[in-house]
N, C-alpha and C positions, 0 to 999 in steps of 0.2 A: 619471536614466534614465526612460524613459516607463513608464506604468503598464499598457499593453496589450501583451501578448506573444502574443496568439492568432495562429494561422496566418492568412495572408492569405486563404486559401480551403482548404476541405477537399473533396477530389475525391470524386466518386461513381462514376465509371466505373472498371472493374477495372484497366485499365492505368495510369491516373493514380494510383489508390489504391496500386498496387504501388510506384510511384515515391515517393509520400509515405511509405509504410511503410518503404521501404528507407532513406530519409533519417533517419527517427526511430530506426530500429534501429542505423544507423551512428553516430548521435549518442550513443546509449546505450553502444555498444561503446567508442567513443573516450573517453567520459567516464570509464569504468572504467580504460582503458589509460593515458590521458594526464593525467587530471585536468582540471578545468574550464579552468584557465588555458592548458593545452596544446592545447585544441581550437579549430580555426578552421573557418569554413564551407568553405574549400577542402579541408581534411582530410575533412570530413563528405561532401562531394560525391564526392571520390575514393574513399573507402571504400564509399559507397553505389553507386558505378558510374554516377553521373549527372553531367550537366554542372552547372557552377556556376549557369548560367542557370535550369536546372530547379529547383535548390534555392531560388533567389530568387523563383521563381514562387509558392512556397508559404510561405516564411519570410523575414522581413525581415532577420534576422541570426542570429548564433550564439545569442543569448539566447532568441530565439523557438524555435529548435530544442530547446534544453535545457528550456525551459518545457514543451514538448510531451512530451519524454522523461519528465519528472517527472510530468506529468499522467497519462501512460499507465501508468507504474509504480504510481502510487497507485490508479488505476482498476482495474488488473489485480489488485492485492492485495485491494481491496474485493470484487471478483467472486469471488475464491478464498475469501474469508471467508464469503461468503453461500452458496456452493455446497453445503457439507455439511449445512446446517441442515434442509432438508426430510427427509433420511434419519434425522435424530435425533428426529423427532416421535414421542412415545410412549415413548422410552427413559427409563430411570431418570435422574433429574436429575444425579447425580454422574457417571454414564457419559457422558451427553450433553455435559456441560461438559468432561470430560477429552478426549473425541474432538474437540470443537471447538477446544480449545487445541492439540492435536496438529496439526490442520489449519492453524491460524494460524501455528504455528511452522514448519511445512513450507513454507507460502507465503512466509514471510519469508526462510527460508534459501535458497529457490530464486532469490531476488533479492538475496542478501546483498551481492555485490560492487557492484551498482548502488546499492542502498540506502546502502551505506557511502560510496560516492563522492558521492551526493547529500547525505548528512548532513554530510560533512566539508568539502565543497568548493564546492557550488553556493550562490550568493548567496541570502540569505533571501527576497528579493522574488520569486525565481523558484520557490521551493518552498513558501513559507508559504501561498499561496492553495490549493494542492492538499492540504496538510496539513489545513487547516480543512475543506475539502470532504470529505476522507476521514474526518475525525473525525465530521462530521455523519452521514455514511453509516453508520459503525460504530455510532454511538449509536442510530440508527433501527433498525439490524439487531438490536442487543441488545434493544431494546424489543419488536420483533416476536417474537424468540425467547422473551422473557419471557412474552408473552401466549400463545404457542403452548404453553408448558409447563403452562398451566392451573392446576389445584389443587396441583401439585407445588411451586409457589412462593408466597411470601407475596403477598397481594392489596393490601397497602397500600404506599405510597411506591415504586411501580414506577419512576417517572422518576428518583428519587434513587438507588435501588439500581442501576439500569441505568447511570447516570452513574459511580458508584463502580466497578462491574465493568469498564467500558470503560477507565476511567482506569488502574486497577491492571493489567489485562491488557496494555494498550498499553505502559505504562512497563516492565513486567517483560520482555515478549518483545523489545522494542526493545533493552533493555540486554543481554539474554541473547545476542542475535544480533550486535549491533554492538560490544559491549564486554564479552564474557563473563568473569566471575570465574573464576580458575583452580581454586578450591576448591569449586565448586558443580557438582553433578550435574544436568544438565538434566531427566532423568526424575523425580528426587526433587523438583526445583523445581516441575515441573508437577503432581506429586501434591499438594504443599503448596498451590499456587495453586488447584487444584481444591477442596481442603478449605475454603480461605478464601472462595471464591466461593459454595460451597454454604451455608456459614454465613450469608452475607448474604441469599441468595435463598430458602432453605428456610423454610417456616412455622414459627412457634415451637411 
């Protein structure tokens, strides 16, 4: 398979943009409903209400559509993760971390069906580039939040602590949403996760 799945072009005019968006949204919906193997470009075009020619004007094939679906899902989650941070400035560190975790979990759950379809069914080469980019965004976000917290957090090993926090939070919330243990209470889990993160970031 080729290595470049980017759209042939990204439209700027409103009407063309609406067509492009309809194709990507249809691809996401069909990925959830049919699974990756069950999606074709004809299905996507029909669901989007556009001609197959219009689809091929922007995307080379099904893989390119799905690649954009995954990119948009990852970008949307990153934006949701960043949105609550300005409002948390000045809040006690434990309160700020817990509210941030709540926001992250909510953002993941709002995309649960699509994230599940991507995680279980989409080929690695179509999702891994976006996972790496999202990881870099989340790490940069954690470091920015760390600096924003000022003297509420330890001033040494900022990069290492941020890496640990992002790794723990990402793994925990992903598992909680996509493969939740039956005997675990989400609220209690977030309480415990908040305590662990505070232990890492708080000054000695």
